[in-house]
C-alpha positions as CSV (number, residue, x, y, z in Angstrom):
1,M,11.0,10.5,42.7
2,N,12.2,12.3,45.7
3,R,13.0,10.7,49.0
4,T,9.4,10.7,50.1
5,G,8.3,8.7,47.1
6,Q,6.6,11.7,45.4
7,P,7.2,12.5,41.7
8,T,9.6,15.4,41.2
9,R,8.8,18.6,39.4
10,A,10.8,17.5,36.3
11,V,8.5,14.5,36.0
12,H,5.4,16.7,36.2
13,R,6.8,19.2,33.6
14,T,7.6,16.3,31.2
15,A,4.1,14.9,31.6
16,C,2.6,18.3,30.9
17,V,4.7,18.8,27.8
18,L,3.6,15.4,26.4
19,I,0.0,16.1,27.1
20,V,0.1,19.5,25.4
21,A,1.9,18.0,22.4
22,S,-0.6,15.2,22.0
23,L,-3.5,17.7,22.2
24,A,-1.9,19.9,19.6
25,C,-1.7,16.9,17.2
26,A,-5.2,15.9,17.9
27,C,-6.5,19.4,17.1
28,S,-5.1,19.5,13.6
29,P,-7.8,19.8,11.0
30,P,-8.9,16.6,9.3
31,V,-7.6,16.0,5.8
32,D,-9.8,14.7,3.0
33,L,-7.4,12.1,1.7
34,K,-9.5,11.4,-1.5
35,Q,-9.1,15.0,-2.5
36,S,-5.6,15.6,-1.1
37,L,-3.7,12.6,-2.4
38,Q,-3.0,11.2,-5.9
39,V,-1.3,8.1,-7.1
40,T,1.4,8.9,-9.7
41,D,4.2,7.2,-11.6
42,L,2.2,3.9,-11.6
43,T,3.6,0.9,-13.4
44,S,2.5,-2.7,-13.0
45,G,2.9,-6.1,-14.5
46,W,3.9,-9.7,-13.6
47,L,7.2,-10.4,-11.8
48,D,9.1,-13.7,-12.2
49,A,9.1,-15.1,-8.7
50,G,11.4,-18.0,-9.6
51,I,10.7,-21.7,-9.5
52,V,8.5,-23.0,-6.7
53,D,7.9,-26.7,-6.3
54,G,9.4,-27.3,-9.8
55,K,7.1,-24.8,-11.5
56,N,7.6,-21.3,-12.9
57,K,5.9,-18.7,-10.7
58,L,4.6,-15.2,-11.6
59,V,3.2,-12.7,-9.1
60,P,1.4,-9.4,-9.8
61,T,3.4,-6.3,-8.8
62,V,2.8,-2.5,-8.8
63,S,5.1,0.5,-8.3
64,F,3.9,4.0,-7.6
65,R,4.2,7.2,-5.6
66,V,1.6,9.1,-3.6
67,R,1.6,12.8,-4.2
68,K,0.0,15.5,-2.0
69,N,-2.2,18.0,-3.9
70,I,-2.2,20.5,-1.0
71,E,0.4,22.4,1.0
72,Q,-1.1,21.3,4.3
73,E,1.0,19.0,6.4
74,I,-0.1,15.4,6.1
75,R,1.2,12.9,8.7
76,P,2.4,9.5,7.4
77,I,-0.4,7.4,6.0
78,S,-1.2,3.7,6.0
79,L,-1.8,2.0,2.6
80,N,-3.7,-1.2,1.9
81,V,-2.9,-2.6,-1.5
82,H,-5.5,-5.2,-2.8
83,F,-4.8,-7.5,-5.7
84,K,-8.1,-8.8,-7.2
85,R,-8.8,-11.4,-9.8
86,V,-11.0,-9.9,-12.5
87,G,-13.2,-11.4,-15.2
88,P,-16.7,-12.0,-16.4
89,S,-16.9,-15.5,-14.8
90,L,-16.3,-14.0,-11.3
91,Q,-19.2,-12.9,-9.1
92,G,-19.4,-9.2,-9.3
93,G,-16.6,-9.2,-11.8
94,E,-13.8,-9.4,-9.3
95,E,-12.7,-11.4,-6.2
96,E,-10.0,-10.9,-3.6
97,F,-6.7,-12.5,-4.4
98,D,-4.1,-11.0,-1.9
99,E,-3.5,-7.8,0.0
100,V,-0.4,-6.0,1.4
101,F,-0.6,-3.6,4.3
102,L,1.9,-0.8,4.6
103,Q,1.6,0.7,8.1
104,R,3.6,3.9,7.8
105,V,4.3,5.7,4.5
106,A,5.8,9.2,4.8
107,F,6.1,12.1,2.4
108,S,9.9,12.1,2.5
109,Q,10.4,14.0,-0.8
110,G,8.4,17.1,0.1
111,N,5.0,16.6,-1.5
112,Q,5.4,13.0,-2.5
113,T,6.5,9.6,-1.2
114,D,9.6,7.7,-2.3
115,P,8.7,5.1,-4.9
116,I,6.6,2.2,-3.4
117,T,6.8,-1.3,-4.9
118,V,4.3,-3.9,-3.8
119,Q,4.1,-7.4,-5.0
120,S,1.7,-10.1,-4.1
121,K,2.9,-13.2,-2.2
122,A,0.4,-15.3,-4.1
123,G,0.7,-15.8,-7.9
124,Y,0.3,-18.3,-10.7
125,T,2.4,-21.2,-11.5
126,G,3.0,-23.0,-14.8
127,E,4.6,-26.3,-15.7
128,Q,8.1,-26.2,-17.2
129,P,9.1,-25.9,-20.0
130,Q,6.3,-23.3,-20.4
131,S,7.9,-19.9,-20.5
132,R,6.7,-17.0,-18.3
133,A,5.5,-15.2,-21.5
134,A,3.6,-18.3,-22.5
135,M,2.0,-18.4,-19.0
136,L,0.6,-14.9,-19.6
137,Q,-1.1,-16.1,-22.8
138,N,-2.5,-19.3,-21.4
139,S,-6.3,-19.6,-21.7
140,Q,-6.6,-20.4,-18.0
141,F,-4.8,-17.2,-17.0
142,V,-7.1,-14.8,-15.0
143,D,-6.3,-11.1,-15.1
144,M,-5.6,-9.0,-12.0
145,R,-6.5,-5.5,-10.8
146,V,-4.8,-3.6,-8.0
147,V,-6.7,-1.2,-5.7
148,V,-4.9,1.1,-3.4
149,F,-6.5,2.4,-0.2
150,A,-5.2,5.0,2.2
151,K,-6.0,6.2,5.7
152,Q,-4.6,8.2,8.6
153,S,-4.9,7.0,12.2
154,S,-8.5,6.2,13.0
155,S,-10.0,7.6,9.8
156,Q,-11.9,5.4,7.3
157,W,-10.1,3.8,4.3
158,V,-10.3,5.8,1.1
159,E,-9.8,4.3,-2.3
160,L,-7.0,6.2,-4.1
161,T,-6.8,4.3,-7.4
162,R,-7.9,1.2,-9.2
163,H,-5.7,-0.2,-12.0
164,D,-5.8,-3.2,-14.3
165,I,-2.5,-5.0,-14.4
166,P,-1.3,-5.6,-17.9
167,R,-0.1,-9.0,-19.1
168,Q,3.5,-8.0,-19.3
169,L,6.6,-9.2,-17.6
170,V,8.5,-6.6,-15.4
171,T,11.7,-6.5,-13.5
172,H,11.9,-4.6,-10.2
């Protein structure tokens, strides 16, 4: 501000630059994420989450990368990773178990993301001395599926992949 309380020319110039920059970003063509992105290097299983309240705990986990199939610049994306219980006894064959939201995932390695590992906070517990491997074979164990959704800014969520988690112990 100058002595009269009016903004200086530098303030006006800065405001104009910011407006032009935001308009340039807003004018970039929309990207069809379903066609432009692919989940790769996917591994999943059950992670030993330690002992909780005296019981062994297992949680579903998944690791993957997101790869761009196009040369077009794609701004960082948001991911929503859903863990769903699956089985014939569930209505519609699956039900929501847990979800993890990742707000900003960038393509830091050119056309792909760094490896992304997501694990559910919720899991299954088993009485000791039951081993983790025995827990996976228990008749009461309900299988899990992971579904990965992506979006950019105000676009709609798009399903990228759906994967059944095998009954195997993993270490991350």
